[in-house]
DRENDO-1510 file (C-alpha; in Angstrom, 1 decimal, always signed):
<recs>
REC; n; res; u; v; w
REC; 1; UNK; +48.5; +32.3; +23.1 .
REC; 2; UNK; +44.9; +31.1; +22.4 .
REC; 3; UNK; +42.3; +33.8; +21.9 .
REC; 4; UNK; +40.1; +34.4; +24.9 .
REC; 5; UNK; +36.6; +35.7; +25.5 .
REC; 6; UNK; +38.2; +38.9; +26.8 .
REC; 7; UNK; +39.9; +39.4; +23.4 .
REC; 8; UNK; +36.6; +39.1; +21.6 .
REC; 9; UNK; +35.0; +41.5; +24.1 .
REC; 10; UNK; +37.9; +44.0; +23.5 .
REC; 11; UNK; +37.6; +43.7; +19.7 .
REC; 12; UNK; +33.9; +44.4; +19.8 .
REC; 13; UNK; +33.8; +47.0; +22.6 .
REC; 14; UNK; +31.2; +44.9; +24.4 .
REC; 15; UNK; +31.3; +43.4; +27.9 .
REC; 16; UNK; +32.5; +39.8; +28.4 .
REC; 17; UNK; +29.1; +38.8; +29.6 .
REC; 18; UNK; +27.4; +40.1; +26.5 .
REC; 19; UNK; +29.9; +38.3; +24.3 .
REC; 20; UNK; +29.3; +35.1; +26.3 .
REC; 21; UNK; +25.6; +35.4; +25.8 .
REC; 22; UNK; +25.9; +36.1; +22.1 .
REC; 23; UNK; +27.9; +32.9; +21.7 .
REC; 24; UNK; +26.3; +30.5; +24.1 .
REC; 25; UNK; +22.7; +31.8; +24.2 .
REC; 26; UNK; +22.2; +33.8; +21.0 .
REC; 27; UNK; +18.4; +34.4; +21.5 .
REC; 28; UNK; +19.2; +36.6; +24.5 .
REC; 29; UNK; +20.9; +39.3; +22.4 .
REC; 30; UNK; +19.7; +41.2; +19.3 .
REC; 31; UNK; +20.6; +40.0; +15.8 .
REC; 32; UNK; +23.1; +42.9; +15.2 .
REC; 33; UNK; +25.0; +42.2; +18.4 .
REC; 34; UNK; +25.0; +38.4; +17.7 .
REC; 35; UNK; +26.5; +38.9; +14.2 .
REC; 36; UNK; +29.0; +41.4; +15.4 .
REC; 37; UNK; +30.3; +39.0; +18.0 .
REC; 38; UNK; +30.3; +36.0; +15.7 .
REC; 39; UNK; +32.2; +38.0; +13.1 .
REC; 40; UNK; +34.8; +39.1; +15.5 .
REC; 41; UNK; +35.2; +35.6; +16.9 .
REC; 42; UNK; +35.8; +34.2; +13.4 .
REC; 43; UNK; +38.3; +36.9; +12.5 .
REC; 44; UNK; +40.2; +36.3; +15.8 .
REC; 45; UNK; +40.0; +32.5; +15.6 .
REC; 46; UNK; +38.2; +32.3; +18.9 .
REC; 47; UNK; +37.2; +28.7; +19.9 .
REC; 48; UNK; +34.9; +28.4; +22.9 .
REC; 49; UNK; +36.0; +26.1; +25.7 .
REC; 50; UNK; +33.1; +23.7; +25.5 .
REC; 51; UNK; +34.1; +21.7; +28.5 .
REC; 52; UNK; +34.1; +24.8; +30.7 .
REC; 53; UNK; +30.8; +26.0; +29.3 .
REC; 54; UNK; +29.2; +22.6; +30.0 .
REC; 55; UNK; +30.4; +22.7; +33.6 .
REC; 56; UNK; +29.0; +26.2; +34.1 .
REC; 57; UNK; +25.7; +25.8; +32.3 .
REC; 58; UNK; +25.1; +22.1; +32.8 .
REC; 59; UNK; +24.5; +21.8; +29.0 .
REC; 60; UNK; +26.6; +20.4; +26.2 .
REC; 61; UNK; +24.9; +22.5; +23.5 .
REC; 62; UNK; +24.6; +19.3; +21.5 .
REC; 63; UNK; +21.4; +17.6; +20.3 .
REC; 64; UNK; +21.1; +14.0; +19.2 .
REC; 65; UNK; +19.2; +13.0; +16.1 .
REC; 66; UNK; +18.3; +9.5; +15.2 .
REC; 67; UNK; +16.9; +8.5; +11.8 .
REC; 68; UNK; +15.9; +5.1; +10.3 .
REC; 69; UNK; +17.8; +5.4; +7.0 .
REC; 70; UNK; +19.8; +8.5; +6.0 .
REC; 71; UNK; +19.8; +7.3; +2.3 .
REC; 72; UNK; +16.0; +7.5; +2.1 .
REC; 73; UNK; +15.2; +10.8; +0.4 .
REC; 74; UNK; +12.4; +11.5; +2.8 .
REC; 75; UNK; +14.9; +12.2; +5.6 .
REC; 76; UNK; +17.7; +14.6; +4.2 .
REC; 77; UNK; +15.4; +17.7; +4.1 .
REC; 78; UNK; +14.4; +17.0; +7.8 .
REC; 79; UNK; +18.0; +16.5; +8.8 .
REC; 80; UNK; +19.2; +19.6; +7.0 .
REC; 81; UNK; +16.4; +21.7; +8.6 .
REC; 82; UNK; +17.3; +20.4; +12.1 .
REC; 83; UNK; +21.0; +21.1; +11.6 .
REC; 84; UNK; +20.3; +24.6; +10.2 .
REC; 85; UNK; +17.9; +25.5; +12.9 .
REC; 86; UNK; +20.1; +24.1; +15.7 .
REC; 87; UNK; +23.1; +26.0; +14.2 .
REC; 88; UNK; +21.2; +29.3; +14.4 .
REC; 89; UNK; +20.6; +28.6; +18.1 .
REC; 90; UNK; +24.3; +27.8; +18.7 .
REC; 91; UNK; +23.8; +24.0; +18.9 .
REC; 92; UNK; +25.6; +21.1; +17.3 .
REC; 93; UNK; +23.7; +18.0; +16.1 .
REC; 94; UNK; +25.0; +14.4; +16.3 .
REC; 95; UNK; +23.3; +12.1; +13.7 .
REC; 96; UNK; +22.8; +8.4; +14.2 .
REC; 97; UNK; +21.5; +6.2; +11.4 .
REC; 98; UNK; +20.0; +2.8; +12.5 .
REC; 99; UNK; +19.8; +1.5; +9.0 .
REC; 100; UNK; +16.2; +0.4; +9.3 .
REC; 101; UNK; +17.0; -1.8; +12.3 .
REC; 102; UNK; +14.3; -1.0; +14.8 .
REC; 103; UNK; +15.9; -3.2; +17.5 .
REC; 104; UNK; +18.8; -0.8; +17.7 .
REC; 105; UNK; +16.8; +2.4; +18.3 .
REC; 106; UNK; +16.3; +2.1; +22.0 .
REC; 107; UNK; +19.9; +1.2; +22.8 .
REC; 108; UNK; +21.3; +3.9; +20.5 .
REC; 109; UNK; +19.0; +6.5; +22.0 .
REC; 110; UNK; +19.9; +5.5; +25.6 .
REC; 111; UNK; +23.7; +5.8; +24.8 .
REC; 112; UNK; +23.3; +9.1; +22.9 .
REC; 113; UNK; +21.1; +10.7; +25.5 .
REC; 114; UNK; +24.0; +10.6; +28.0 .
REC; 115; UNK; +26.1; +12.8; +25.7 .
REC; 116; UNK; +23.5; +15.4; +24.6 .
REC; 117; UNK; +21.1; +17.9; +26.0 .
REC; 118; UNK; +18.1; +16.3; +24.2 .
REC; 119; UNK; +17.0; +14.0; +21.4 .
REC; 120; UNK; +15.0; +14.2; +18.2 .
REC; 121; UNK; +13.8; +10.9; +16.8 .
REC; 122; UNK; +12.4; +10.9; +13.2 .
REC; 123; UNK; +10.0; +8.1; +12.2 .
REC; 124; UNK; +11.2; +5.6; +14.8 .
REC; 125; UNK; +10.4; +2.0; +13.9 .
REC; 126; UNK; +10.4; +0.8; +17.6 .
REC; 127; UNK; +7.4; -1.3; +18.4 .
REC; 128; UNK; +4.6; +0.1; +20.6 .
REC; 129; UNK; +5.7; -2.2; +23.4 .
REC; 130; UNK; +9.0; -0.4; +23.8 .
REC; 131; UNK; +8.0; +3.2; +23.0 .
REC; 132; UNK; +7.8; +4.1; +26.7 .
REC; 133; UNK; +11.5; +3.4; +27.0 .
REC; 134; UNK; +12.2; +6.1; +24.5 .
REC; 135; UNK; +9.6; +8.5; +25.9 .
REC; 136; UNK; +11.5; +8.4; +29.3 .
REC; 137; UNK; +14.6; +9.9; +27.7 .
REC; 138; UNK; +13.4; +13.5; +28.2 .
REC; 139; UNK; +13.8; +16.0; +26.7 .
REC; 140; UNK; +12.9; +14.2; +23.5 .
REC; 141; UNK; +10.9; +15.1; +20.5 .
REC; 142; UNK; +9.4; +12.5; +18.1 .
REC; 143; UNK; +8.8; +13.5; +14.4 .
REC; 144; UNK; +6.3; +11.5; +12.3 .
REC; 145; UNK; +5.3; +9.1; +15.1 .
REC; 146; UNK; +2.7; +9.6; +17.8 .
REC; 147; UNK; +4.2; +8.7; +21.1 .
REC; 148; UNK; +1.9; +9.1; +24.2 .
REC; 149; UNK; +3.3; +11.3; +26.9 .
REC; 150; UNK; +6.0; +12.8; +24.7 .
REC; 151; UNK; +6.4; +15.8; +22.4 .
REC; 152; UNK; +5.3; +15.0; +18.9 .
REC; 153; UNK; +5.6; +16.7; +15.5 .
REC; 154; UNK; +3.1; +14.8; +13.3 .
REC; 155; UNK; +2.2; +14.8; +9.7 .
REC; 156; UNK; -1.6; +14.9; +9.0 .
REC; 157; UNK; -2.0; +12.7; +5.9 .
REC; 158; UNK; -5.7; +13.3; +5.5 .
REC; 159; UNK; -5.7; +16.5; +3.5 .
REC; 160; UNK; -3.1; +15.4; +1.0 .
REC; 161; UNK; -4.7; +12.0; +0.5 .
REC; 162; UNK; -8.1; +13.4; +0.0 .
REC; 163; UNK; -6.7; +15.8; -2.6 .
REC; 164; UNK; -5.0; +12.8; -4.3 .
REC; 165; UNK; -8.1; +10.6; -4.5 .
REC; 166; UNK; -10.3; +13.5; -5.6 .
REC; 167; UNK; -7.7; +14.4; -8.3 .
REC; 168; UNK; -7.9; +10.8; -9.6 .
REC; 169; UNK; -11.6; +10.5; -9.5 .
REC; 170; UNK; -11.9; +13.8; -11.3 .
REC; 171; UNK; -9.8; +12.2; -14.0 .
REC; 172; UNK; -12.3; +9.3; -14.3 .
REC; 173; UNK; -10.5; +6.7; -12.3 .
REC; 174; UNK; -12.8; +4.3; -10.5 .
REC; 175; UNK; -10.4; +1.5; -9.3 .
REC; 176; UNK; -7.2; +2.4; -7.5 .
REC; 177; UNK; -4.4; +0.5; -5.8 .
REC; 178; UNK; -2.5; +1.4; -2.7 .
REC; 179; UNK; +1.1; +0.0; -2.5 .
REC; 180; UNK; +1.5; -0.4; +1.3 .
REC; 181; UNK; +4.6; +0.4; +3.2 .
REC; 182; UNK; +6.2; -1.6; +6.0 .
REC; 183; UNK; +3.9; -3.3; +8.5 .
REC; 184; UNK; +5.7; -1.8; +11.5 .
REC; 185; UNK; +5.5; +1.7; +10.0 .
REC; 186; UNK; +3.3; +4.2; +11.9 .
REC; 187; UNK; +3.3; +6.4; +8.7 .
REC; 188; UNK; +2.0; +3.5; +6.7 .
REC; 189; UNK; -0.9; +2.9; +9.1 .
REC; 190; UNK; -1.8; +6.6; +8.9 .
REC; 191; UNK; -1.5; +6.7; +5.1 .
REC; 192; UNK; -3.5; +3.5; +4.6 .
REC; 193; UNK; -6.3; +4.7; +6.9 .
REC; 194; UNK; -6.4; +8.0; +5.0 .
REC; 195; UNK; -6.6; +6.4; +1.5 .
REC; 196; UNK; -9.2; +3.9; +2.6 .
REC; 197; UNK; -11.4; +6.8; +4.0 .
REC; 198; UNK; -10.9; +9.0; +1.0 .
REC; 199; UNK; -11.8; +6.2; -1.4 .
REC; 200; UNK; -14.9; +5.3; +0.6 .
REC; 201; UNK; -15.9; +9.0; +0.5 .
REC; 202; UNK; -15.6; +9.1; -3.3 .
REC; 203; UNK; -17.2; +5.8; -3.8 .
REC; 204; UNK; -14.3; +4.2; -5.7 .
REC; 205; UNK; -12.8; +0.7; -5.4 .
REC; 206; UNK; -9.5; +0.3; -3.7 .
REC; 207; UNK; -7.2; -2.7; -3.7 .
REC; 208; UNK; -4.0; -3.1; -1.7 .
REC; 209; UNK; -0.7; -4.7; -2.5 .
REC; 210; UNK; +2.2; -5.1; -0.1 .
REC; 211; UNK; +3.7; -4.6; +2.4 .
REC; 212; UNK; +6.8; -3.2; +0.7 .
REC; 213; UNK; +9.9; -1.7; +2.1 .
REC; 214; UNK; +10.6; +2.0; +1.2 .
REC; 215; UNK; +13.0; +1.2; -1.6 .
REC; 216; UNK; +13.0; +1.5; -5.4 .
REC; 217; UNK; +13.5; -2.3; -5.7 .
REC; 218; UNK; +10.2; -2.8; -3.9 .
REC; 219; UNK; +8.4; -0.7; -6.5 .
REC; 220; UNK; +9.9; -2.8; -9.2 .
REC; 221; UNK; +8.4; -5.9; -7.6 .
REC; 222; UNK; +5.1; -4.2; -7.1 .
REC; 223; UNK; +4.9; -3.4; -10.8 .
REC; 224; UNK; +4.3; -7.0; -11.7 .
REC; 225; UNK; +1.3; -7.1; -9.4 .
REC; 226; UNK; -0.1; -3.9; -10.7 .
REC; 227; UNK; +0.4; -5.0; -14.3 .
REC; 228; UNK; -1.5; -8.2; -13.7 .
REC; 229; UNK; -4.4; -6.3; -12.2 .
REC; 230; UNK; -7.0; -4.0; -13.6 .
REC; 231; UNK; -6.5; -0.8; -11.7 .
REC; 232; UNK; -6.1; +2.5; -13.6 .
REC; 233; UNK; -4.3; +4.4; -10.9 .
REC; 234; UNK; -1.8; +3.7; -8.1 .
REC; 235; UNK; -1.0; +5.6; -4.9 .
REC; 236; UNK; +2.3; +4.4; -3.4 .
REC; 237; UNK; +3.5; +4.5; +0.2 .
REC; 238; UNK; +6.3; +6.8; -0.8 .
REC; 239; UNK; +8.2; +8.2; -3.8 .
REC; 240; UNK; +10.8; +5.5; -3.8 .
REC; 241; UNK; +8.3; +2.8; -4.4 .
REC; 242; UNK; +6.4; +4.9; -6.9 .
REC; 243; UNK; +9.6; +5.5; -8.9 .
REC; 244; UNK; +10.5; +1.8; -8.9 .
REC; 245; UNK; +7.0; +1.1; -10.1 .
REC; 246; UNK; +7.3; +3.5; -13.0 .
REC; 247; UNK; +10.7; +2.2; -14.1 .
REC; 248; UNK; +9.5; -1.4; -14.2 .
REC; 249; UNK; +6.2; -0.5; -15.9 .
REC; 250; UNK; +8.1; +1.4; -18.6 .
REC; 251; UNK; +10.1; -1.8; -19.3 .
REC; 252; UNK; +6.8; -3.6; -19.8 .
REC; 253; UNK; +5.6; -1.0; -22.2 .
REC; 254; UNK; +3.2; +0.6; -19.9 .
REC; 255; UNK; +3.2; +4.4; -20.4 .
REC; 256; UNK; +2.8; +6.1; -16.9 .
REC; 257; UNK; +0.9; +9.3; -17.4 .
REC; 258; UNK; -1.0; +7.8; -20.3 .
REC; 259; UNK; -2.0; +4.2; -19.7 .
REC; 260; UNK; -1.7; +4.3; -15.9 .
REC; 261; UNK; -1.6; +7.1; -13.3 .
REC; 262; UNK; +0.8; +7.0; -10.4 .
REC; 263; UNK; +1.0; +9.1; -7.2 .
REC; 264; UNK; +3.8; +9.0; -4.7 .
REC; 265; UNK; +4.1; +10.4; -1.2 .
REC; 266; UNK; +6.8; +12.7; +0.2 .
REC; 267; UNK; +7.4; +15.1; -2.8 .
REC; 268; UNK; +11.1; +14.3; -2.7 .
REC; 269; UNK; +13.5; +16.1; -5.1 .
REC; 270; UNK; +13.6; +13.0; -7.3 .
REC; 271; UNK; +9.8; +13.4; -8.0 .
REC; 272; UNK; +10.5; +16.4; -10.2 .
REC; 273; UNK; +13.3; +14.7; -12.1 .
REC; 274; UNK; +11.6; +11.5; -13.0 .
REC; 275; UNK; +10.1; +10.9; -16.5 .
REC; 276; UNK; +7.3; +11.5; -16.5 .
REC; 277; UNK; +7.5; +13.8; -13.5 .
REC; 278; UNK; +5.9; +12.2; -10.4 .
REC; 279; UNK; +2.6; +13.6; -9.0 .
REC; 280; UNK; +3.2; +13.4; -5.2 .
REC; 281; UNK; +1.8; +14.3; -1.9 .
REC; 282; UNK; +4.0; +17.0; -0.3 .
REC; 283; UNK; +5.1; +16.2; +3.3 .
REC; 284; UNK; +6.5; +19.3; +5.0 .
REC; 285; UNK; +9.8; +17.8; +6.1 .
REC; 286; UNK; +11.7; +21.1; +6.4 .
REC; 287; UNK; +9.0; +22.6; +8.6 .
REC; 288; UNK; +8.9; +19.5; +10.7 .
REC; 289; UNK; +12.7; +19.8; +11.4 .
REC; 290; UNK; +12.4; +23.4; +12.4 .
REC; 291; UNK; +9.5; +22.8; +14.7 .
REC; 292; UNK; +11.2; +19.8; +16.3 .
REC; 293; UNK; +14.3; +22.0; +17.2 .
REC; 294; UNK; +12.1; +24.7; +18.6 .
REC; 295; UNK; +10.1; +22.3; +20.7 .
REC; 296; UNK; +13.3; +20.7; +22.1 .
REC; 297; UNK; +14.8; +24.0; +23.0 .
REC; 298; UNK; +11.6; +25.1; +24.7 .
REC; 299; UNK; +11.6; +21.8; +26.7 .
REC; 300; UNK; +15.2; +22.3; +27.7 .
REC; 301; UNK; +14.7; +26.0; +28.7 .
REC; 302; UNK; +11.3; +25.3; +30.5 .
REC; 303; UNK; +11.7; +21.8; +32.1 .
REC; 304; UNK; +8.8; +22.3; +34.5 .
REC; 305; UNK; +6.0; +22.2; +31.8 .
REC; 306; UNK; +4.0; +19.1; +32.3 .
REC; 307; UNK; +2.0; +18.6; +29.1 .
REC; 308; UNK; +4.2; +17.7; +26.2 .
REC; 309; UNK; +3.3; +19.7; +23.0 .
REC; 310; UNK; +1.9; +18.0; +19.9 .
REC; 311; UNK; +2.1; +19.9; +16.6 .
REC; 312; UNK; +0.2; +18.8; +13.4 .
REC; 313; UNK; +1.5; +19.7; +10.0 .
REC; 314; UNK; -0.6; +19.5; +6.8 .
REC; 315; UNK; +0.1; +17.7; +3.5 .
REC; 316; UNK; -1.0; +18.8; +0.0 .
REC; 317; UNK; -1.0; +17.3; -3.5 .
REC; 318; UNK; +1.6; +18.5; -6.1 .
REC; 319; UNK; +0.3; +17.6; -9.5 .
REC; 320; UNK; +2.9; +16.7; -12.2 .
REC; 321; UNK; +3.0; +14.5; -15.3 .
REC; 322; UNK; +2.3; +11.0; -13.9 .
REC; 323; UNK; -1.4; +11.4; -13.6 .
REC; 324; UNK; -3.9; +11.7; -16.5 .
REC; 325; UNK; -7.4; +10.8; -17.6 .
REC; 326; UNK; -8.4; +7.2; -17.0 .
REC; 327; UNK; -8.1; +5.1; -20.1 .
REC; 328; UNK; -11.3; +4.0; -21.7 .
REC; 329; UNK; -11.9; +0.3; -21.1 .
</recs>
């Protein structure tokens, strides 16, 4: 016979209602009780009847997560943080990858919303003219995209970009390049605005190349433009473009970290494994994932709140081996 909730209650010496809360709403019991119940449930092989729980509570205990490209190293830390945080709260996460096809996001979100308690959308590429269709799918949290009338977890690019430009000017660089990201990218608009403002504040010249897709191959193509120019330092839209740039420049005999300085954005794991290691602006992806889950849970548990929350997270520069003194001209 299958193990029941009563069996777990008997094994732990707790009431059935306490065991039920520990498994379905773990925040309502203390940590010791929660772990005691979970351990007993594992040992007995107890599997909750999800259908019955959904009928009683009106919730599926499932969140939907939509990302543009699961292969982009910017997204895995966010995904892992969302899964881990949701798991601690007794929730399961269904992940949908739209493979950088913004036209699919609204339809996928509408379908997924019918099967889950709430949605988290990370860096959606949907055009401004259709964002309202996504915002209606409440409860929903947007990460790394400002959506009016919805809960937002945003990355403030200003501090990290100011640090990056100040770092380069302190090294003597007076002419910088920005490798722009996709035209439709909200992040690119924010990063471009931040780098323009930072360069103006420091009185240095800025040239822009692009737009480029967030891919290593795009950085390879960008390298030929950079090599033909006369800049001494480059800030790329993300680490992937920066790494592709470094690879191609090395093939051309340009020594990054000696002849040219390069800064990426995201501080992905690959930035510390490149040669030379890549100076990069750290984007708090893990923190963003945790905050997104907490906001979504709060919206589910307190549906009457009218003003959607907006949380801003800060960026910072991580200096490594790809930046150095400007070469004498």
